[in-house]
C-alpha positions in Angstrom: 58.0 13.5 -18.9 55.0 12.4 -20.1 54.0 12.8 -23.9 50.2 14.4 -24.7 49.5 10.7 -26.1 50.4 9.0 -22.3 48.9 11.7 -21.0 45.5 11.1 -23.0 45.9 7.7 -22.7 46.2 7.8 -18.8 43.1 10.3 -18.6 40.9 7.9 -20.6 42.3 4.6 -18.2 41.0 7.0 -15.4 37.6 7.8 -16.7 37.3 4.1 -17.8 37.9 3.2 -13.8 35.8 6.2 -12.6 32.9 5.0 -15.2 33.6 1.2 -13.8 33.3 2.1 -10.1 30.1 4.4 -10.9 28.6 1.2 -12.9 29.3 -1.1 -10.1 27.9 1.6 -7.4 24.6 1.8 -9.5 24.3 -1.9 -9.6 24.6 -2.1 -6.2 22.2 0.8 -5.3 19.6 -1.2 -7.9 20.0 -4.2 -5.7 19.6 -2.5 -2.4 16.6 -0.8 -3.5 15.2 -3.8 -5.1 15.6 -5.4 -1.6 13.9 -2.8 0.3 11.0 -2.3 -2.2 10.5 -6.2 -1.9 10.7 -5.7 2.0 8.1 -2.9 1.9 5.6 -4.8 -0.7 6.0 -8.1 1.8 5.3 -5.8 4.8 2.1 -3.9 3.5 1.0 -7.5 2.6 1.2 -9.0 5.6 0.2 -5.8 7.4 -3.2 -5.9 5.6 -3.6 -9.7 6.2 -3.0 -8.9 10.0 -5.2 -5.9 10.0 -8.0 -8.6 8.5 -7.6 -10.9 10.9 -7.9 -8.4 13.8 -10.7 -6.5 12.1 -13.0 -9.6 11.1 -11.9 -11.5 14.4 -12.1 -8.6 17.2 -13.0 -5.5 15.3 -16.7 -6.5 14.2 -16.2 -6.4 10.6 -18.8 -8.7 8.5 -18.8 -9.6 5.0 -21.6 -8.1 3.1 -23.5 -11.5 2.9 -23.4 -12.0 6.7 -24.3 -8.2 7.2 -27.4 -9.1 4.6 -28.3 -12.3 7.0 -28.1 -10.2 10.2 -29.9 -7.9 8.5 -32.8 -10.2 7.5 -32.8 -11.9 10.8 -33.2 -8.4 12.7 -35.8 -7.3 10.5 -38.0 -10.9 11.2 -37.5 -10.3 15.1 -38.8 -6.6 14.8 -41.8 -7.6 12.7 -43.1 -10.8 15.0 -42.0 -8.6 18.0 -44.6 -6.0 16.7 -47.3 -8.5 15.6 -47.0 -10.7 18.8 -49.2 -8.1 20.7 -52.1 -8.3 18.1 -52.1 -11.9 18.4 -52.2 -11.7 22.5 -55.1 -9.0 22.0 -56.9 -11.7 19.2 -56.6 -14.3 22.2 -57.9 -12.1 25.1 -61.0 -11.2 22.7 -61.9 -14.6 22.1 -64.8 -15.5 24.0 -64.0 -19.0 24.7 -60.5 -18.0 25.9 -60.7 -19.6 29.3 -61.7 -23.0 27.7 -58.9 -22.8 24.9 -56.5 -21.8 27.4 -57.2 -24.9 29.7 -56.8 -26.9 26.2 -53.8 -25.7 25.1 -52.1 -25.9 28.6 -53.0 -29.4 28.3 -51.2 -30.1 25.0 -47.5 -30.7 24.7 -45.4 -27.2 24.9 -43.9 -28.2 21.3 -47.4 -28.3 20.3 -48.9 -25.1 21.5 -47.8 -23.1 19.1 -49.7 -25.3 16.5 -52.8 -24.6 18.6 -52.5 -21.0 18.4 -52.2 -21.2 14.8 -55.3 -23.4 14.6 -57.1 -20.7 16.8 -56.4 -18.5 14.2 -55.0 -15.8 16.6 -51.6 -15.8 15.0 -53.0 -15.1 11.7 -52.9 -11.4 11.0 -55.7 -9.5 9.9 -56.0 -9.5 6.3 -53.5 -12.2 6.3 -54.4 -15.8 4.9 -52.0 -18.0 6.6 -50.7 -17.9 10.4 -47.3 -16.4 11.0 -45.2 -19.5 12.9 -42.9 -16.8 14.6 -45.8 -14.9 15.8 -47.3 -17.9 17.0 -44.4 -19.1 18.9 -43.8 -15.9 20.5 -47.8 -15.4 21.1 -47.6 -18.8 22.7 -45.2 -17.8 25.2 -46.9 -14.6 26.3 -50.3 -16.2 26.7 -48.5 -18.9 29.2 -46.8 -15.7 30.9 -50.3 -13.6 31.2 -52.6 -16.4 32.1 -50.2 -18.0 35.2 
């Protein structure tokens, strides 16, 4: 038969063993959780990178700078489109339009917009300088309507 002291030592030994087993299990769980968190974080990072690649490549995403450039280009095109009919109308109202058209037709195609500028047709009312975008588009339209 075991004495109280022996039983007490045996209980303490078993408690120590249980504590050791629990400590090892806890350490193992922490390692597993750490691995899961690391795997999850890397998954999020890689997923975000893939989403950005797909979004910018095929999804139509643009940066703020690109959007700004696109907006400025679109507004420039819109202004030129709206002012070109005024230029064409100024050409039509020129009393010497037939003579000037023949002169313009005789110039090289890449200098015709300069000719339109010199005639003042690309200079909008209340403006001092002609607009080169308007002159270029106006030249195209004048050549088309005068065929």
